[in-house]
C-alpha positions in Angstrom: 0.0 0.0 0.0 1.3 3.4 -0.9 1.2 6.6 1.2 -0.5 9.4 -0.8 -0.9 12.2 1.7 -0.1 13.3 5.3 -2.8 15.6 6.8 -2.5 17.4 10.1 -5.0 19.2 12.3 -4.8 20.7 15.8 -6.9 19.1 18.5 -7.6 18.9 22.2 -6.2 16.6 24.8 -7.9 14.9 27.7 -6.5 17.2 30.4 -4.1 20.1 30.9 -0.4 20.9 31.1 0.8 22.1 34.5 4.0 23.8 35.7 5.2 21.2 38.2 8.0 23.4 39.6 5.5 26.2 40.3 3.1 23.7 42.0 5.9 22.2 44.0 7.0 25.7 45.1 3.5 26.3 46.6 1.2 27.6 43.9 -2.2 27.8 45.4 -5.6 26.7 44.0 -8.3 29.0 42.7 -11.1 26.6 41.8 -9.7 24.4 39.1 -6.9 26.8 38.3 -3.6 27.6 40.1 -2.6 30.9 41.4 0.8 32.6 41.0 3.2 32.9 38.1 4.8 30.0 36.1 8.4 29.0 36.8 9.2 26.6 33.9 10.1 28.2 30.6 7.4 28.0 28.0 4.4 28.3 30.3 2.1 31.3 30.2 0.3 30.3 33.4 0.7 27.5 35.9 -2.2 25.5 34.3 -2.9 25.6 30.6 -5.1 23.7 28.2 -3.3 20.7 26.6 -2.6 20.8 22.9 -2.5 17.9 20.3 -2.1 17.4 16.6 -3.9 14.6 14.7 -1.6 13.1 12.0 -3.6 11.3 9.3 -1.7 9.1 6.8 -3.8 8.6 3.7 -3.3 5.4 1.9 -3.8 4.7 -1.8 -6.9 2.6 -1.2 -8.5 5.5 0.8 -7.9 4.1 4.3 -6.4 6.5 6.9 -4.0 5.7 9.7 -4.3 8.1 12.6 -2.0 9.1 15.4 -1.9 12.0 17.9 1.0 14.2 18.9 0.8 15.0 22.6 2.9 15.9 25.6 2.9 14.9 29.2 1.1 16.9 31.9 4.4 18.2 33.4 6.3 19.4 30.4 9.8 20.8 31.0 10.2 19.0 34.4 12.5 16.2 35.3 14.7 16.5 32.2 11.8 16.6 29.7 11.4 18.6 26.5 9.9 22.1 26.6 6.1 22.7 26.2 4.4 21.5 23.0 2.7 23.9 20.6 0.4 22.5 17.9 1.3 25.2 15.3 5.0 24.4 15.4 4.4 20.7 15.2 2.2 21.0 12.2 4.8 23.1 10.5 7.5 20.5 11.3 5.4 17.6 10.0 4.5 19.5 6.8 8.1 20.5 6.1 10.0 17.4 7.2 7.8 14.4 7.7 5.3 14.6 4.8 8.0 14.8 2.1 9.7 11.8 3.6 6.6 9.7 3.6 4.4 10.6 0.6 4.9 8.1 -2.2 6.5 5.5 0.0 5.2 1.9 0.0 4.1 0.8 3.5 5.2 -2.7 4.2 6.8 -2.5 7.6 5.9 -0.3 10.5 9.3 -0.9 12.2 11.4 0.2 9.3 9.6 3.5 8.6 9.1 4.3 12.3 12.8 4.0 13.0 13.5 6.3 10.0 11.1 9.0 11.3 12.3 8.6 14.9 15.8 9.4 13.8 19.2 9.3 15.4 19.1 10.1 19.2 22.4 12.0 18.8 21.1 14.2 15.9 20.8 17.8 17.2 18.1 18.5 14.6 16.0 15.5 15.6 12.2 16.1 15.6 10.6 16.8 19.0 9.5 13.7 20.9 5.8 14.7 20.7 5.9 14.9 16.9 7.7 11.6 16.6 5.1 10.1 19.0 2.1 11.1 16.9 3.6 10.3 13.4 4.7 6.8 14.5 1.3 6.0 15.9 -0.2 6.9 12.6 2.3 4.7 10.8 1.4 1.8 13.2 -2.3 2.2 12.5 -1.7 2.5 8.8 0.4 -0.6 8.7 -2.4 -2.5 10.6 -4.9 -1.3 8.0 -2.6 -2.4 5.2 -2.3 -5.9 6.6 -5.9 -6.2 7.8 -4.9 -7.0 11.4 -4.8 -5.1 14.7 -1.9 -2.9 15.8 -1.1 -5.3 18.6 -0.6 -8.1 16.0 1.7 -5.9 13.9 3.9 -5.3 17.0 3.8 -8.9 18.0 4.9 -10.1 14.6 7.4 -7.4 13.6 9.2 -7.6 17.0 8.7 -11.3 17.4 7.6 -10.9 21.0 6.1 -14.4 21.3 3.6 -12.9 23.7 -0.1 -13.8 23.7 -2.3 -10.8 23.1 -4.3 -10.4 26.3 -5.5 -7.4 28.3 -3.0 -6.2 30.9 -3.8 -4.7 34.3 -5.3 -1.2 34.2 -3.9 1.6 36.4 -6.2 4.6 37.0 -5.6 8.1 38.3 -7.7 10.0 40.8 -6.4 13.5 40.1 -7.3 15.8 43.0 -10.6 14.0 43.6 -8.6 11.4 45.5 -11.5 10.0 47.5 -14.5 10.2 45.3 -12.6 8.8 42.4 -11.3 5.9 44.5 -14.9 4.8 45.0 -15.3 4.7 41.2 -12.2 2.6 40.9 -13.3 0.1 43.6 -16.8 -0.2 42.0 -15.2 -1.0 38.6 -12.5 -3.2 40.3 -9.5 -1.4 38.8 -6.4 -3.5 39.0 -4.0 -0.7 40.2 -5.0 2.5 42.0 -5.2 5.4 42.8 -2.1 7.4 41.7 -3.2 10.1 44.2 -1.4 13.2 42.7 0.7 13.8 45.8 2.5 16.8 44.3 2.7 19.2 47.3 4.2 18.7 50.7 2.0 21.0 52.8 -1.4 20.1 51.4 -1.0 16.5 50.2 1.9 14.7 51.8 2.1 16.6 55.1 5.3 18.2 56.4 5.9 15.1 58.5 4.3 12.8 55.9 1.1 12.4 58.0 -1.4 13.4 55.4 -0.3 10.7 53.0 -0.2 8.1 55.8 -3.8 9.0 56.7 -4.8 8.8 53.1 -3.2 5.4 52.5 -4.8 4.0 55.7 -8.1 5.4 54.5 -7.6 3.8 51.1 -6.9 0.4 52.5 -9.9 0.5 54.8 -12.1 1.9 52.0 -11.3 -0.9 49.6 -12.0 -3.5 52.3 -15.3 -1.8 53.4 -17.0 -1.1 50.0 -15.7 -3.8 47.6 -18.5 -6.1 46.4 -16.1 -8.9 45.7 -14.1 -10.1 48.7 -11.4 -11.4 46.3 -10.8 -8.0 44.8 -7.3 -7.1 45.9 -5.9 -4.2 43.9 -2.3 -3.1 43.9 -1.8 0.4 45.4 0.4 2.8 43.4 1.0 6.3 44.8 2.9 9.0 42.8 4.6 11.4 45.2 6.4 13.7 42.7 9.6 13.9 44.8 7.7 15.3 47.8 8.9 12.6 50.2 12.5 13.7 49.6 11.5 17.4 50.2 9.8 16.6 53.4 12.6 14.5 54.8 15.5 16.6 53.4 16.6 13.7 51.1 17.7 11.7 54.2 17.5 8.1 52.9 17.3 6.5 56.3 14.3 8.7 57.3 12.7 8.1 53.9 13.1 4.4 54.1 11.5 4.4 57.6 8.7 6.5 56.3 8.1 4.2 53.3 8.0 1.3 55.8 5.3 3.1 57.7 3.3 3.5 54.4 3.6 -0.2 53.8 1.9 -0.8 57.2 -0.8 1.7 56.3 -1.5 -0.1 53.0 -1.8 -3.6 54.5 -3.0 -6.0 53.4 -2.5 -4.6 49.9 0.8 -4.4 48.1 2.2 -0.9 47.6 4.2 0.9 45.0 5.7 4.4 45.5 6.5 6.4 42.4 9.2 9.1 42.4 9.7 9.5 46.2 12.9 11.7 45.6 13.9 14.0 42.8 17.7 14.0 42.7 18.0 16.6 39.9 19.7 14.6 37.2 19.6 11.1 35.6 22.9 9.9 37.2 22.0 11.3 40.6 18.5 9.7 40.3 20.0 6.3 39.5 22.4 6.6 42.5 19.7 7.6 44.9 17.1 5.0 43.8 19.8 2.3 43.9 20.7 3.2 47.4 17.1 3.5 48.6 16.1 0.2 47.0 19.0 -1.5 48.9 17.9 0.1 52.2 14.4 -1.1 51.7 15.6 -4.6 51.0 17.9 -4.6 54.0 14.9 -3.6 56.2 12.6 -6.2 54.6 10.3 -3.4 53.4 8.5 -4.8 50.3 7.3 -1.5 48.9 8.3 -1.3 45.2 9.9 1.8 43.8 8.7 3.3 40.5 11.0 5.5 38.5 9.5 8.4 36.4 11.3 11.7 36.2 14.8 11.6 34.7 13.9 8.3 33.0 12.5 9.8 29.8 14.2 8.5 26.8 15.1 4.9 25.6 18.7 5.6 26.6 17.6 6.7 30.1 15.5 3.5 30.5 18.5 1.4 29.4 20.6 3.1 32.1 18.0 2.5 34.9 17.5 -1.1 33.9 21.3 -1.7 33.7 21.7 -0.3 37.3 18.5 -2.1 38.5 17.7 1.3 40.0 14.0 0.6 40.4 11.5 -2.2 40.7 9.1 -0.7 38.2 10.1 1.3 35.1 7.5 3.9 34.0 7.8 3.9 30.2 6.3 7.4 29.8 5.2 7.1 26.2 5.1 10.7 24.9 8.6 11.3 26.3 10.1 8.4 24.3 9.2 10.0 21.0 8.5 7.3 18.4 6.2 4.6 19.7 8.8 2.1 18.4 10.9 3.2 21.4 8.1 2.4 23.8 8.0 -1.1 22.3 11.7 -1.6 22.6 11.7 -0.2 26.2 8.8 -2.4 27.4 10.4 -5.5 25.9 13.8 -4.6 27.5 12.3 -4.0 30.9 10.3 -7.2 30.7 13.4 -9.2 29.7 15.3 -7.8 32.7 12.8 -9.2 35.2 11.7 -5.7 36.3 8.1 -4.5 36.0 7.3 -2.7 32.7 4.6 0.1 33.2 3.2 1.3 29.9 2.3 4.7 31.1 2.1 8.2 29.7 -0.1 11.0 30.9 -3.6 12.2 31.5 -2.8 14.9 29.0 -3.1 12.7 25.9 -5.9 11.7 23.6 -8.2 8.7 22.9 -6.1 8.0 19.8 -2.8 7.8 21.5 -4.3 5.9 24.4 -5.6 3.2 22.1 -2.3 2.9 20.3 -0.6 2.4 23.7 -3.1 -0.2 24.7 -2.2 -2.3 21.6 1.5 -1.9 22.4 1.1 -2.8 26.1 -0.7 -6.0 25.2 1.8 -7.0 22.5 4.7 -6.4 24.8 3.2 -8.0 27.9 3.4 -4.9 30.1 2.9 -5.2 33.8 0.3 -2.5 33.8 -1.1 0.2 31.4 -2.4 3.6 32.2 -6.1 4.3 31.8 -5.9 7.5 29.8 -6.6 10.3 28.9 -8.1 12.5 31.5 -8.6 12.4 35.3 -12.2 11.4 35.3 -11.5 7.7 35.8 -14.5 6.3 33.8 -13.5 7.7 30.4 -9.9 6.3 30.5 -11.0 3.0 31.8 -13.6 2.7 29.0 -11.2 3.8 26.3 -8.3 1.6 27.2 -10.2 -1.3 28.8 -12.6 -1.7 25.9 -9.8 -1.4 23.3 -7.9 -4.2 25.0 -10.8 -6.6 25.2 -11.8 -6.0 21.6 -8.3 -6.5 20.4 -7.8 -9.7 22.4 -11.0 -11.1 21.0 -10.0 -10.4 17.4 -6.5 -11.8 17.9 -7.9 -14.9 19.5 -10.5 -15.4 16.7 -7.8 -15.1 14.1 -5.7 -17.8 15.7 -8.7 -20.2 15.8 -10.1 -19.6 12.3 -8.9 -18.3 9.0 -12.4 -17.2 8.1 -12.4 -13.8 9.9 -12.4 -11.2 7.1 -10.0 -8.3 7.3 -12.9 -5.9 7.2 -14.0 -7.2 10.6 -10.7 -6.0 12.2 -10.7 -2.9 14.3 -7.5 -0.9 14.0 
């Protein structure tokens, strides 16, 4: 199948982009907005509407592969790229991507995706958000060309040998960290609640007490209102470096505190994401390695999740090599081409660590669906329910996409009579 056109249009995302440094420094709330001035370059206010670009690859038979360029909620933080602007992305795609794709025959996703993703050491490389959207569109277009799902394209081109099945869903509460937990319990979400613990004074507590109270409440709430006594979700709390701030980066005190959180979470297993922000990749690896060793020495079974400073494929390779975390958050928009997400998830899985196919609430339904296919084909440990912070929408989009895809892949294995037209891309 030949590519005959590449069309781009600006769009909305499922959430907003926020200046993490301003929030961490104490930006106050004003309704849904934040007060104060932004700190991170590129922000006009502490909270801004997210932006996206839909990339549509038109094939010679009239079918259209779609992918969405998007950025994470906290652009410019933790070593990430600057904020994303749709107009600049459209210009880059029109000037640099479209001429490289139009007229090409589309046989292999992997080959074209690697060309678009480019050399990591090229100073003129396309921004990660642009590469993310274009490669999604290429994956979708390739699936249409072959009449199979995106998950099957990934499974076959990367020879994963993994059965295409739904993987555990991880949902985010946003600031509605109690009401949204009830939604998660009712729908028996596999991993919850994220919690958005991004401020010491108002969410963690200067002595960590607010988070301890919340985790204790969370454990009790699950046990009290669950309809199925066998429902035992994994708890996963994202703390945005606030534990390190509260305890002055003292690893002994931080380890003690995480041990207290483990008791509060009982009988449920607990993961803590980004307890400390060390300010650089190498420093983060060193701190996480030391903290992980301390927890093991004290028989504290809380798993550490790395996020900030682990943005690119090269970063992930470094964290995996050092075994600097129990769980690697493969933050999909930060990796650029979705081919890098595939490589990263397979690398983490092969290492014996837990591969979290994540991303951000500030994505779209299109990018979320593409990630669902990739997570299944790569056997991820969990996948983020995205976009948005409303819980139900993300669970519906990602959960339903996974069960549909698994059913189609299973049907294709059991019969050769399923027509390509019945395949959902």
